[in-house]
C-alpha positions as CSV (number, residue, x, y, z in Angstrom):
1,M,87.0,78.9,-87.4
2,P,87.6,78.0,-91.0
3,K,84.8,76.7,-93.1
4,K,84.9,73.0,-93.6
5,R,85.4,72.0,-97.3
6,T,83.1,69.5,-98.8
7,N,84.8,66.6,-100.5
8,Y,83.3,66.5,-104.0
9,D,85.4,63.4,-105.0
10,C,86.5,64.7,-108.3
11,A,89.8,63.1,-108.8
12,A,91.6,63.2,-112.2
13,G,89.3,61.6,-114.7
14,C,86.0,62.4,-113.0
15,S,82.9,63.4,-114.9
16,V,83.4,67.1,-114.3
17,E,86.9,66.9,-115.8
18,A,85.5,64.9,-118.8
19,T,82.7,67.3,-119.4
20,L,85.0,70.3,-119.3
21,E,87.3,68.5,-121.7
22,L,84.4,68.1,-124.2
23,I,83.0,71.7,-124.0
24,G,85.9,73.6,-122.5
25,G,88.2,76.1,-124.1
26,K,87.6,79.6,-125.5
27,W,85.3,78.8,-128.4
28,K,83.3,75.6,-128.0
29,G,80.8,77.1,-125.6
30,V,80.3,80.0,-127.9
31,I,79.8,77.8,-130.9
32,L,77.3,75.6,-129.0
33,Y,75.4,78.7,-127.8
34,H,74.9,79.9,-131.4
35,L,73.8,76.5,-132.5
36,F,71.2,76.4,-129.7
37,L,69.9,79.8,-131.0
38,K,69.8,79.0,-134.7
39,D,69.5,75.1,-134.9
40,V,71.5,74.9,-138.1
41,L,74.5,77.0,-139.2
42,R,76.9,77.0,-142.0
43,F,80.6,77.5,-141.6
44,N,80.6,81.1,-142.8
45,E,77.6,81.9,-140.6
46,L,79.5,80.8,-137.6
47,R,82.5,82.8,-138.7
48,R,80.3,85.9,-138.9
49,L,78.8,85.2,-135.5
50,V,82.2,84.7,-133.9
51,P,84.3,87.2,-135.8
52,T,87.4,86.9,-133.6
53,I,87.9,83.2,-134.2
54,T,90.3,82.2,-137.0
55,Q,89.2,79.9,-139.8
56,R,91.6,77.2,-138.7
57,M,90.5,77.4,-135.0
58,L,86.8,77.2,-136.0
59,T,87.5,74.2,-138.2
60,N,89.4,72.5,-135.4
61,Q,86.7,73.2,-132.8
62,L,84.0,71.9,-135.1
63,R,85.9,68.8,-135.9
64,E,86.4,68.1,-132.2
65,L,82.7,68.7,-131.4
66,E,81.8,66.4,-134.3
67,Q,84.2,63.6,-133.1
68,D,82.7,63.8,-129.7
69,K,79.2,63.5,-131.2
70,I,78.1,66.8,-129.8
71,I,77.4,68.2,-133.3
72,S,76.8,66.7,-136.7
73,R,78.0,67.9,-140.1
74,K,76.0,67.4,-143.2
75,I,77.6,67.9,-146.6
76,Y,75.4,68.7,-149.6
77,P,76.7,67.7,-153.1
78,E,76.6,71.1,-154.6
79,I,79.0,73.5,-156.2
80,P,80.2,75.4,-154.2
81,P,80.0,72.8,-151.4
82,K,77.3,73.4,-148.7
83,V,78.1,72.2,-145.2
84,E,75.7,72.5,-142.3
85,Y,76.3,72.0,-138.6
86,R,73.6,71.1,-136.0
87,L,73.5,69.7,-132.5
88,T,73.0,66.0,-132.1
89,E,70.6,64.6,-129.5
90,N,73.6,64.3,-127.2
91,G,74.6,67.9,-127.9
92,M,71.0,69.1,-127.1
93,T,71.5,67.7,-123.6
94,L,74.1,70.4,-123.0
95,K,71.5,73.2,-123.6
96,P,70.7,73.8,-119.9
97,I,74.4,73.8,-119.0
98,I,75.4,76.3,-121.7
99,H,72.4,78.6,-120.7
100,A,73.4,78.3,-117.1
101,L,77.0,79.3,-118.0
102,K,75.6,82.3,-119.9
103,A,73.3,83.3,-117.0
104,W,76.2,83.1,-114.5
105,G,78.5,85.1,-116.9
106,D,75.8,87.8,-117.3
107,V,75.6,88.2,-113.5
108,Y,79.4,88.0,-113.0
109,L,79.9,90.7,-115.7
110,G,77.1,92.8,-114.3
111,K,74.8,92.7,-117.3
């Protein structure tokens, strides 16, 4: 007898879809994970931590996370310009989710 599926009522536009839209994709979770570990990172520090991401993609992902109020960007009036990224209060609420994703991935990959 087939197992009965539970109806999770997640039609298009549900909160799961909205959350995955905010943090989904190849890079956002990785960026957030590094910000959880370091608190504050500059652009080039992130580039070094995620060496396979292009400069353009990192810029786009950071802009999207900033627009969604997950991270904040602080510009210091210096030459050369200094820009720091940190998690907002809203972004900090994602910490258990990102850590759970990492833990699941570690088990899945057999680490």
